[in-house]
py3Dmol code that shows the C-alpha trace and the ligand (Angstrom):
import py3Dmol

protein = """\
ATOM      1  CA  MET A   1     105.803  83.560 104.110  1.00  0.00           C
ATOM      2  CA  SER A   2     106.616  86.908 102.506  1.00  0.00           C
ATOM      3  CA  ASN A   3     107.644  89.744 104.875  1.00  0.00           C
ATOM      4  CA  SER A   4     105.882  92.464 102.995  1.00  0.00           C
ATOM      5  CA  PHE A   5     102.252  92.606 101.930  1.00  0.00           C
ATOM      6  CA  ARG A   6     100.328  94.527  99.340  1.00  0.00           C
ATOM      7  CA  ILE A   7      96.723  95.105 100.067  1.00  0.00           C
ATOM      8  CA  ILE A   8      94.064  97.141  98.322  1.00  0.00           C
ATOM      9  CA  LEU A   9      91.359  98.929 100.260  1.00  0.00           C
ATOM     10  CA  THR A  10      88.195  99.589  98.288  1.00  0.00           C
ATOM     11  CA  GLY A  11      84.930 101.220  99.273  1.00  0.00           C
ATOM     12  CA  ALA A  12      82.838 104.135  98.069  1.00  0.00           C
ATOM     13  CA  PRO A  13      84.138 107.686  98.613  1.00  0.00           C
ATOM     14  CA  ALA A  14      83.873 108.614 102.313  1.00  0.00           C
ATOM     15  CA  ALA A  15      83.248 104.971 103.314  1.00  0.00           C
ATOM     16  CA  GLY A  16      86.029 105.239 105.887  1.00  0.00           C
ATOM     17  CA  LYS A  17      89.026 104.027 103.879  1.00  0.00           C
ATOM     18  CA  GLY A  18      91.183 106.811 105.357  1.00  0.00           C
ATOM     19  CA  THR A  19      90.310 105.880 108.948  1.00  0.00           C
ATOM     20  CA  ILE A  20      90.786 102.153 108.401  1.00  0.00           C
ATOM     21  CA  SER A  21      94.081 102.800 106.592  1.00  0.00           C
ATOM     22  CA  LYS A  22      95.403 104.774 109.563  1.00  0.00           C
ATOM     23  CA  LEU A  23      94.552 101.926 111.928  1.00  0.00           C
ATOM     24  CA  ILE A  24      96.216  99.345 109.657  1.00  0.00           C
ATOM     25  CA  ILE A  25      99.351 101.515 109.410  1.00  0.00           C
ATOM     26  CA  LYS A  26      99.522 101.924 113.179  1.00  0.00           C
ATOM     27  CA  THR A  27      98.822  98.292 114.028  1.00  0.00           C
ATOM     28  CA  PHE A  28     100.592  96.413 111.237  1.00  0.00           C
ATOM     29  CA  ASP A  29     103.367  98.740 109.986  1.00  0.00           C
ATOM     30  CA  PHE A  30     102.081  99.429 106.495  1.00  0.00           C
ATOM     31  CA  VAL A  31     102.671 102.462 104.273  1.00  0.00           C
ATOM     32  CA  HIS A  32      99.630 104.207 102.839  1.00  0.00           C
ATOM     33  CA  ILE A  33      99.421 105.155  99.173  1.00  0.00           C
ATOM     34  CA  SER A  34      96.499 107.296  98.077  1.00  0.00           C
ATOM     35  CA  PRO A  35      96.503 108.889  94.610  1.00  0.00           C
ATOM     36  CA  GLY A  36      93.722 111.204  95.859  1.00  0.00           C
ATOM     37  CA  ASP A  37      96.052 112.609  98.565  1.00  0.00           C
ATOM     38  CA  ILE A  38      98.926 112.974  96.086  1.00  0.00           C
ATOM     39  CA  LEU A  39      96.645 114.795  93.615  1.00  0.00           C
ATOM     40  CA  ARG A  40      95.344 117.158  96.321  1.00  0.00           C
ATOM     41  CA  GLN A  41      98.924 117.932  97.384  1.00  0.00           C
ATOM     42  CA  ASN A  42      99.701 118.827  93.780  1.00  0.00           C
ATOM     43  CA  ILE A  43      96.621 121.054  93.589  1.00  0.00           C
ATOM     44  CA  ARG A  44      97.714 122.895  96.725  1.00  0.00           C
ATOM     45  CA  SER A  45     101.219 123.385  95.335  1.00  0.00           C
ATOM     46  CA  ASN A  46      99.697 124.476  92.015  1.00  0.00           C
ATOM     47  CA  THR A  47     101.860 122.084  89.971  1.00  0.00           C
ATOM     48  CA  LYS A  48     101.162 121.249  86.318  1.00  0.00           C
ATOM     49  CA  LEU A  49      99.755 117.891  87.439  1.00  0.00           C
ATOM     50  CA  GLY A  50      97.602 119.616  90.071  1.00  0.00           C
ATOM     51  CA  LYS A  51      96.121 122.046  87.537  1.00  0.00           C
ATOM     52  CA  GLU A  52      95.299 119.177  85.175  1.00  0.00           C
ATOM     53  CA  ALA A  53      93.753 117.020  87.928  1.00  0.00           C
ATOM     54  CA  LYS A  54      91.704 119.822  89.540  1.00  0.00           C
ATOM     55  CA  LYS A  55      89.329 120.097  86.566  1.00  0.00           C
ATOM     56  CA  PHE A  56      88.326 116.450  86.969  1.00  0.00           C
ATOM     57  CA  ILE A  57      88.254 116.336  90.768  1.00  0.00           C
ATOM     58  CA  ASP A  58      86.084 119.463  91.115  1.00  0.00           C
ATOM     59  CA  GLU A  59      83.489 117.897  88.829  1.00  0.00           C
ATOM     60  CA  GLY A  60      83.517 114.605  90.714  1.00  0.00           C
ATOM     61  CA  LYS A  61      85.083 112.802  87.743  1.00  0.00           C
ATOM     62  CA  LEU A  62      87.980 110.377  87.663  1.00  0.00           C
ATOM     63  CA  VAL A  63      91.375 111.698  86.627  1.00  0.00           C
ATOM     64  CA  PRO A  64      92.601 109.945  83.429  1.00  0.00           C
ATOM     65  CA  ASP A  65      94.166 106.489  83.986  1.00  0.00           C
ATOM     66  CA  LYS A  66      97.533 107.461  82.535  1.00  0.00           C
ATOM     67  CA  VAL A  67      97.973 110.416  84.919  1.00  0.00           C
ATOM     68  CA  VAL A  68      97.098 108.394  88.030  1.00  0.00           C
ATOM     69  CA  SER A  69      99.048 105.296  86.992  1.00  0.00           C
ATOM     70  CA  ASP A  70     102.227 107.369  86.432  1.00  0.00           C
ATOM     71  CA  ILE A  71     101.916 108.815  89.947  1.00  0.00           C
ATOM     72  CA  LEU A  72     101.362 105.396  91.441  1.00  0.00           C
ATOM     73  CA  LYS A  73     104.233 103.692  89.625  1.00  0.00           C
ATOM     74  CA  LYS A  74     106.650 106.336  90.936  1.00  0.00           C
ATOM     75  CA  ARG A  75     105.461 105.800  94.529  1.00  0.00           C
ATOM     76  CA  LEU A  76     105.615 101.984  94.258  1.00  0.00           C
ATOM     77  CA  LEU A  77     109.214 102.179  93.086  1.00  0.00           C
ATOM     78  CA  GLU A  78     110.094 104.389  96.074  1.00  0.00           C
ATOM     79  CA  LEU A  79     108.556 101.889  98.510  1.00  0.00           C
ATOM     80  CA  LYS A  80     109.805  98.640  96.974  1.00  0.00           C
ATOM     81  CA  GLN A  81     110.184  96.344 100.049  1.00  0.00           C
ATOM     82  CA  LYS A  82     107.523  97.908 102.294  1.00  0.00           C
ATOM     83  CA  SER A  83     104.085  96.540 103.105  1.00  0.00           C
ATOM     84  CA  ILE A  84     101.614  98.845 101.418  1.00  0.00           C
ATOM     85  CA  ILE A  85      97.929  99.730 101.446  1.00  0.00           C
ATOM     86  CA  LEU A  86      96.575 101.073  98.204  1.00  0.00           C
ATOM     87  CA  ASP A  87      93.682 103.380  98.977  1.00  0.00           C
ATOM     88  CA  GLY A  88      91.802 104.696  95.952  1.00  0.00           C
ATOM     89  CA  TYR A  89      93.679 102.639  93.362  1.00  0.00           C
ATOM     90  CA  PRO A  90      92.695 100.808  91.199  1.00  0.00           C
ATOM     91  CA  ARG A  91      89.413 102.498  90.359  1.00  0.00           C
ATOM     92  CA  THR A  92      89.042 101.169  86.835  1.00  0.00           C
ATOM     93  CA  LEU A  93      89.568  97.763  85.247  1.00  0.00           C
ATOM     94  CA  LYS A  94      92.386  99.230  83.158  1.00  0.00           C
ATOM     95  CA  GLN A  95      94.150 100.374  86.344  1.00  0.00           C
ATOM     96  CA  ALA A  96      93.678  96.922  87.927  1.00  0.00           C
ATOM     97  CA  GLU A  97      95.244  95.274  84.887  1.00  0.00           C
ATOM     98  CA  THR A  98      98.121  97.761  84.883  1.00  0.00           C
ATOM     99  CA  LEU A  99      98.722  97.144  88.588  1.00  0.00           C
ATOM    100  CA  LYS A 100      98.900  93.366  87.997  1.00  0.00           C
ATOM    101  CA  GLU A 101     101.869  93.965  85.713  1.00  0.00           C
ATOM    102  CA  TRP A 102     103.717  95.795  88.508  1.00  0.00           C
ATOM    103  CA  ILE A 103     102.961  93.978  91.770  1.00  0.00           C
ATOM    104  CA  CYS A 104     101.417  90.843  93.226  1.00  0.00           C
ATOM    105  CA  VAL A 105      98.404  91.785  95.348  1.00  0.00           C
ATOM    106  CA  ASP A 106      97.844  89.749  98.561  1.00  0.00           C
ATOM    107  CA  ALA A 107      94.275  90.824  99.393  1.00  0.00           C
ATOM    108  CA  VAL A 108      91.514  93.250  98.453  1.00  0.00           C
ATOM    109  CA  LEU A 109      89.407  94.544 101.352  1.00  0.00           C
ATOM    110  CA  ASN A 110      86.084  96.033 100.280  1.00  0.00           C
ATOM    111  CA  LEU A 111      84.364  98.263 102.865  1.00  0.00           C
ATOM    112  CA  ILE A 112      80.585  98.307 102.420  1.00  0.00           C
ATOM    113  CA  VAL A 113      78.669 101.328 103.782  1.00  0.00           C
ATOM    114  CA  PRO A 114      75.165 102.405 102.613  1.00  0.00           C
ATOM    115  CA  HIS A 115      75.070 105.579 100.441  1.00  0.00           C
ATOM    116  CA  GLU A 116      72.777 107.520 102.841  1.00  0.00           C
ATOM    117  CA  GLU A 117      75.269 106.946 105.642  1.00  0.00           C
ATOM    118  CA  ILE A 118      78.165 108.111 103.435  1.00  0.00           C
ATOM    119  CA  ILE A 119      76.411 111.385 102.544  1.00  0.00           C
ATOM    120  CA  ARG A 120      75.648 112.009 106.206  1.00  0.00           C
ATOM    121  CA  ARG A 121      79.281 111.380 107.211  1.00  0.00           C
ATOM    122  CA  ALA A 122      80.748 113.570 104.451  1.00  0.00           C
ATOM    123  CA  LYS A 123      78.694 116.550 105.633  1.00  0.00           C
ATOM    124  CA  ASN A 124      80.431 116.205 109.014  1.00  0.00           C
ATOM    125  CA  ARG A 125      83.953 115.827 107.632  1.00  0.00           C
ATOM    126  CA  TRP A 126      86.458 118.675 107.998  1.00  0.00           C
ATOM    127  CA  ILE A 127      90.014 118.688 106.678  1.00  0.00           C
ATOM    128  CA  HIS A 128      93.236 120.510 107.454  1.00  0.00           C
ATOM    129  CA  LEU A 129      94.404 120.915 103.878  1.00  0.00           C
ATOM    130  CA  PRO A 130      98.189 121.368 104.343  1.00  0.00           C
ATOM    131  CA  SER A 131      98.564 118.133 106.364  1.00  0.00           C
ATOM    132  CA  GLY A 132      95.556 116.132 105.180  1.00  0.00           C
ATOM    133  CA  ARG A 133      94.374 115.659 108.809  1.00  0.00           C
ATOM    134  CA  VAL A 134      90.700 114.722 108.906  1.00  0.00           C
ATOM    135  CA  TYR A 135      88.180 115.520 111.657  1.00  0.00           C
ATOM    136  CA  ASN A 136      84.631 114.219 111.984  1.00  0.00           C
ATOM    137  CA  ILE A 137      81.934 116.075 113.865  1.00  0.00           C
ATOM    138  CA  GLY A 138      80.425 113.584 116.277  1.00  0.00           C
ATOM    139  CA  PHE A 139      83.360 111.234 116.850  1.00  0.00           C
ATOM    140  CA  SER A 140      86.790 112.785 116.143  1.00  0.00           C
ATOM    141  CA  GLU A 141      86.165 116.509 116.595  1.00  0.00           C
ATOM    142  CA  PRO A 142      88.910 119.160 116.672  1.00  0.00           C
ATOM    143  CA  LYS A 143      89.680 120.542 120.135  1.00  0.00           C
ATOM    144  CA  VAL A 144      88.676 124.020 118.923  1.00  0.00           C
ATOM    145  CA  PRO A 145      85.766 124.021 116.432  1.00  0.00           C
ATOM    146  CA  GLY A 146      86.933 124.767 112.869  1.00  0.00           C
ATOM    147  CA  LYS A 147      90.668 124.706 113.786  1.00  0.00           C
ATOM    148  CA  ASP A 148      93.412 122.120 113.288  1.00  0.00           C
ATOM    149  CA  ASP A 149      94.649 120.604 116.599  1.00  0.00           C
ATOM    150  CA  VAL A 150      98.340 120.805 115.681  1.00  0.00           C
ATOM    151  CA  THR A 151      98.689 124.139 113.850  1.00  0.00           C
ATOM    152  CA  GLY A 152      95.511 126.002 114.887  1.00  0.00           C
ATOM    153  CA  GLU A 153      94.888 126.734 111.192  1.00  0.00           C
ATOM    154  CA  ASP A 154      91.416 126.748 109.618  1.00  0.00           C
ATOM    155  CA  LEU A 155      89.681 123.500 108.663  1.00  0.00           C
ATOM    156  CA  VAL A 156      87.753 123.295 105.402  1.00  0.00           C
ATOM    157  CA  GLN A 157      85.309 120.910 103.707  1.00  0.00           C
ATOM    158  CA  ARG A 158      86.470 119.183 100.539  1.00  0.00           C
ATOM    159  CA  ASP A 159      84.677 120.525  97.449  1.00  0.00           C
ATOM    160  CA  ASP A 160      84.096 116.944  96.324  1.00  0.00           C
ATOM    161  CA  ASP A 161      82.463 116.060  99.693  1.00  0.00           C
ATOM    162  CA  LYS A 162      79.566 118.431  98.954  1.00  0.00           C
ATOM    163  CA  PRO A 163      76.320 116.406  98.624  1.00  0.00           C
ATOM    164  CA  GLU A 164      75.654 117.101  94.907  1.00  0.00           C
ATOM    165  CA  VAL A 165      79.242 116.251  93.893  1.00  0.00           C
ATOM    166  CA  LEU A 166      79.352 113.269  96.256  1.00  0.00           C
ATOM    167  CA  LYS A 167      76.125 111.758  94.868  1.00  0.00           C
ATOM    168  CA  LYS A 168      77.654 111.871  91.414  1.00  0.00           C
ATOM    169  CA  ARG A 169      80.880 110.308  92.694  1.00  0.00           C
ATOM    170  CA  LEU A 170      78.890 107.477  94.319  1.00  0.00           C
ATOM    171  CA  GLN A 171      77.050 106.717  91.078  1.00  0.00           C
ATOM    172  CA  ILE A 172      80.273 106.697  89.081  1.00  0.00           C
ATOM    173  CA  TYR A 173      81.928 104.608  91.786  1.00  0.00           C
ATOM    174  CA  ASP A 174      79.346 101.820  91.639  1.00  0.00           C
ATOM    175  CA  LYS A 175      79.410 101.691  87.861  1.00  0.00           C
ATOM    176  CA  ILE A 176      83.151 101.533  87.443  1.00  0.00           C
ATOM    177  CA  MET A 177      84.083  99.463  90.486  1.00  0.00           C
ATOM    178  CA  ASN A 178      81.921  96.438  89.679  1.00  0.00           C
ATOM    179  CA  PRO A 179      84.308  95.186  86.990  1.00  0.00           C
ATOM    180  CA  VAL A 180      87.283  95.864  89.275  1.00  0.00           C
ATOM    181  CA  LEU A 181      85.729  93.896  92.143  1.00  0.00           C
ATOM    182  CA  ASN A 182      84.834  91.050  89.758  1.00  0.00           C
ATOM    183  CA  PHE A 183      88.435  91.055  88.517  1.00  0.00           C
ATOM    184  CA  TYR A 184      89.667  90.405  92.084  1.00  0.00           C
ATOM    185  CA  ALA A 185      86.811  88.063  93.004  1.00  0.00           C
ATOM    186  CA  LYS A 186      87.839  85.797  90.108  1.00  0.00           C
ATOM    187  CA  GLN A 187      91.363  85.708  91.540  1.00  0.00           C
ATOM    188  CA  LYS A 188      89.929  84.859  94.984  1.00  0.00           C
ATOM    189  CA  LEU A 189      91.510  87.976  96.477  1.00  0.00           C
ATOM    190  CA  LEU A 190      88.327  89.859  97.406  1.00  0.00           C
ATOM    191  CA  THR A 191      86.797  90.037 100.908  1.00  0.00           C
ATOM    192  CA  HIS A 192      83.744  92.162 101.761  1.00  0.00           C
ATOM    193  CA  PHE A 193      83.475  93.925 105.142  1.00  0.00           C
ATOM    194  CA  GLU A 194      79.971  94.923 106.160  1.00  0.00           C
ATOM    195  CA  PRO A 195      79.775  95.253 109.941  1.00  0.00           C
ATOM    196  CA  LYS A 196      76.577  94.350 111.733  1.00  0.00           C
ATOM    197  CA  CYS A 197      75.473  96.354 114.775  1.00  0.00           C
ATOM    198  CA  ASP A 198      77.536  94.436 117.336  1.00  0.00           C
ATOM    199  CA  GLU A 199      80.866  94.820 115.487  1.00  0.00           C
ATOM    200  CA  THR A 200      82.757  97.818 114.087  1.00  0.00           C
ATOM    201  CA  MET A 201      84.403  97.959 110.667  1.00  0.00           C
ATOM    202  CA  TRP A 202      87.808  98.072 112.341  1.00  0.00           C
ATOM    203  CA  GLN A 203      87.160  94.973 114.469  1.00  0.00           C
ATOM    204  CA  LYS A 204      86.326  93.017 111.318  1.00  0.00           C
ATOM    205  CA  VAL A 205      89.310  94.357 109.385  1.00  0.00           C
ATOM    206  CA  GLU A 206      91.712  93.859 112.296  1.00  0.00           C
ATOM    207  CA  LYS A 207      90.737  90.185 112.603  1.00  0.00           C
ATOM    208  CA  PHE A 208      91.342  89.679 108.895  1.00  0.00           C
ATOM    209  CA  MET A 209      94.694  91.502 108.971  1.00  0.00           C
ATOM    210  CA  MET A 210      95.884  89.480 111.982  1.00  0.00           C
ATOM    211  CA  LYS A 211      95.314  86.341 109.990  1.00  0.00           C
ATOM    212  CA  LEU A 212      96.962  87.702 106.850  1.00  0.00           C
ATOM    213  CA  VAL A 213     100.021  89.255 108.466  1.00  0.00           C
ATOM    214  CA  CYS A 214     100.580  87.121 111.590  1.00  0.00           C
ATOM    215  CA  GLY A 215      98.797  83.944 110.520  1.00  0.00           C
ATOM    216  CA  LYS A 216      96.582  84.247 113.651  1.00  0.00           C
ATOM    217  CA  ASP A 217      92.809  83.842 113.930  1.00  0.00           C
TER     218      ASP A 217
END
"""
ligand_1 = """\
23
AMP
P 89.850 110.151 96.873
O 90.468 111.031 97.905
O 90.507 108.812 96.792
O 88.363 110.095 96.980
O 90.158 110.849 95.456
C 89.716 112.143 95.165
C 89.618 112.327 93.666
O 90.900 112.090 93.059
C 88.678 111.359 92.961
O 87.336 111.789 92.982
C 89.243 111.375 91.533
O 88.889 112.555 90.851
C 90.757 111.433 91.806
N 91.328 110.066 91.906
C 91.813 109.476 93.029
N 92.232 108.213 92.761
C 91.978 108.010 91.449
C 92.154 106.898 90.570
N 92.677 105.726 90.981
N 91.782 107.038 89.274
C 91.272 108.190 88.819
N 91.052 109.275 89.591
C 91.394 109.200 90.900
"""
view = py3Dmol.view(width=600, height=400)
view.addModel(protein, "pdb")
view.setStyle({"model": 0}, {"cartoon": {"style": "trace"}})
view.addModel(ligand_1, "xyz")
view.setStyle({"model": 1}, {"stick": {}})
view.zoomTo()
view.show()
């Protein structure tokens, strides 16, 4: 059995990929790679890449494949032997094909959450931009409303979490991800996670990961 694993986490924007990723990292010693986080860091630092990406992100559009794939390749090379979670990549069939040339994927975990629920959650999501820490009104609130727990700095809402931008992102997501999911379904790598009322998303994912990583049911 290989010691390192490469998994892809898919799911519509704000479906909880960030939260599930954190739990996988903590429980199974994975490293998280999110092109969205890397792009936002570049926007904050006002780099050339950040300026280019901002135009697309603010409109709820995908950043061109070449830009995102270059970022990802660099990060994969840095993390060679580590177990990794890809969160937010691939988002197009072209990206999935490119990724296949670079690494062997062990599993694709697709989180299924209804659109109405996603829009409701995004309205309650607040971010500390410099660190990327995320708070959710209702279940992971900051100690002081509107302030980051660690630095005390202001929390903000992501421009692309606003309902009108998010609705557009959800439409684009469904359209472009179908071919990507089919690509992995054909390779028998795809598993859907849609929790019913008596089970949380994490309980389902944890069970699956136990089996993948430790060989346990
Ligand atoms: P996320 O935080 O993953 O929702 O990403 C935020 C934004 O970054 C997306 O709406 C896209 O504009 C851009 N982005 C992130 N990942 C990708 C990707 N794999 N391909 C193209 N654009 C991406």
